[in-house]
C-alpha positions as CSV (number, residue, x, y, z in Angstrom):
1,M,3.5,9.7,2.4
2,K,7.1,8.3,1.1
3,A,5.0,4.8,1.4
4,K,2.9,5.6,-0.4
5,A,4.2,6.9,-3.2
6,S,6.6,3.5,-3.5
7,T,3.6,1.7,-4.1
8,I,2.3,3.9,-6.0
9,I,5.2,3.9,-8.6
10,A,5.6,0.6,-7.9
11,V,1.9,-0.2,-9.8
12,L,2.9,1.0,-12.2
13,L,6.2,-0.2,-13.0
14,A,4.2,-3.6,-13.0
15,I,1.6,-2.3,-15.0
16,V,4.2,-1.0,-17.4
17,A,6.5,-3.8,-17.4
18,A,3.3,-7.1,-17.9
19,A,3.1,-4.1,-20.9
20,C,5.5,-5.2,-22.6
21,T,5.5,-8.7,-23.3
22,H,3.2,-8.5,-26.1
23,N,4.8,-6.7,-28.4
24,N,2.6,-5.0,-31.5
25,G,-0.2,-6.2,-30.0
26,D,-2.5,-8.9,-28.8
27,I,-2.1,-11.9,-30.9
28,G,-4.6,-14.0,-29.2
29,P,-4.5,-17.4,-27.9
30,W,-0.5,-17.5,-29.5
31,F,0.3,-16.3,-27.4
32,G,4.1,-17.5,-25.8
33,A,4.6,-21.1,-25.5
34,W,3.4,-24.6,-26.4
35,K,4.2,-27.0,-25.0
36,V,4.0,-29.8,-28.5
37,E,2.6,-33.7,-26.7
38,A,2.5,-35.2,-30.0
39,I,3.7,-35.9,-33.3
40,T,1.3,-38.4,-35.9
41,V,2.7,-38.9,-39.7
42,D,-1.0,-40.3,-40.7
43,G,-2.8,-41.2,-37.3
44,E,0.8,-43.2,-36.6
45,P,2.6,-41.0,-33.4
46,K,6.6,-40.1,-35.5
47,A,9.0,-43.0,-33.3
48,D,11.7,-40.2,-32.8
49,Y,9.3,-37.8,-31.1
50,G,10.5,-37.5,-26.8
51,G,8.4,-34.6,-26.0
52,N,10.5,-32.1,-25.7
53,L,9.6,-29.5,-28.5
54,F,8.1,-26.3,-28.4
55,F,6.2,-23.6,-29.9
56,E,6.9,-19.9,-29.1
57,F,4.7,-17.0,-30.7
58,Q,4.8,-14.0,-29.9
59,S,3.5,-10.3,-32.2
60,T,4.6,-12.1,-35.7
61,V,7.7,-13.9,-34.6
62,V,7.9,-17.9,-34.5
63,K,10.1,-19.9,-32.4
64,M,11.3,-23.8,-32.6
65,C,12.5,-24.9,-29.5
66,L,14.3,-28.1,-29.4
67,V,15.2,-29.3,-25.3
68,G,17.5,-31.4,-24.9
69,D,20.3,-33.6,-22.4
70,H,21.1,-31.3,-19.4
71,H,19.1,-28.3,-20.2
72,S,20.7,-27.2,-23.9
73,T,18.6,-26.0,-26.3
74,V,17.8,-25.7,-30.9
75,N,16.2,-22.9,-31.3
76,V,15.3,-21.7,-34.6
77,I,13.1,-18.8,-35.6
78,G,10.8,-17.6,-38.2
79,N,7.9,-16.2,-38.9
80,W,4.2,-16.7,-38.6
81,D,0.8,-14.8,-38.9
82,E,-2.5,-16.9,-39.7
83,D,-5.7,-16.1,-42.6
84,S,-9.1,-15.5,-41.9
85,G,-9.8,-19.4,-42.6
86,G,-8.1,-21.2,-40.3
87,V,-4.2,-21.6,-41.9
88,L,-1.5,-21.2,-40.3
89,H,1.9,-20.3,-42.3
90,L,4.6,-20.3,-41.0
91,N,8.1,-19.0,-43.3
92,F,11.3,-19.5,-41.8
93,P,13.3,-17.1,-44.4
94,D,17.0,-17.6,-43.1
95,P,18.7,-21.2,-44.1
96,R,20.2,-21.0,-40.5
97,H,17.2,-21.3,-39.2
98,Q,14.7,-24.2,-40.6
99,P,12.5,-25.8,-39.1
100,I,13.3,-28.5,-36.6
101,A,13.9,-31.7,-38.1
102,V,11.7,-33.9,-35.9
103,T,8.4,-31.7,-37.8
104,G,8.8,-32.9,-41.2
105,L,8.3,-29.1,-42.0
106,P,9.4,-26.8,-44.9
107,A,10.9,-24.3,-44.7
108,D,7.1,-22.0,-46.0
109,C,4.2,-24.1,-45.1
110,R,1.4,-24.2,-44.1
111,L,-1.2,-25.2,-41.4
112,S,-4.6,-26.5,-41.0
113,V,-5.7,-25.2,-37.7
114,K,-8.0,-28.0,-36.4
115,W,-8.6,-26.5,-33.4
116,N,-7.1,-23.6,-31.5
117,G,-8.4,-23.1,-27.4
118,S,-7.2,-21.1,-24.7
119,R,-4.7,-23.7,-23.5
120,H,-4.5,-26.6,-25.8
121,M,-4.4,-26.4,-30.0
122,T,-4.4,-28.5,-33.3
123,L,-2.8,-28.3,-36.0
124,E,-2.4,-30.5,-39.4
125,W,-0.2,-30.2,-42.0
126,V,-0.5,-32.4,-45.2
127,N,3.0,-33.0,-47.0
128,P,1.9,-31.9,-50.6
129,D,5.1,-34.5,-52.4
130,T,4.3,-37.6,-50.3
131,G,0.5,-37.0,-49.4
132,Q,2.1,-37.9,-45.3
133,T,-1.2,-36.3,-42.9
134,T,1.4,-35.2,-39.7
135,V,-0.7,-33.6,-36.9
136,F,0.6,-31.9,-33.8
137,S,-0.4,-31.3,-30.3
138,L,0.1,-28.7,-28.9
139,K,-0.5,-27.8,-24.6
140,K,-0.2,-24.2,-23.3
141,W,3.5,-24.4,-21.5
142,K,3.1,-20.6,-20.2
């Protein structure tokens, strides 16, 4: 009987632990970590991008994580939401947590969601000052 009770408790704990990963409800395909596989500006690969940037989404929080040498990281935290027209709004209100420089993004920006599948995503940002189009190709990481 003790083995059966232990098994039931273990199963219940696993269910509770799994439920805690989606704070404040299910955010659909956005949830989790996305590796930025490529950044292009006006169709050309961004020369200074090393393939080491991740976007992470949970609840209304977005984190950009740049992985450096020897597993060092730079993390910045902001807010996100998506409108019904397929526009991703990123906002980094804290001056200490601004978008990672290689993205070229300002603290408050709107990106067009060109593709959002279960494993791949394409985001596009047009710089209102220069007219340059930056495209981020993302792949689901975890």
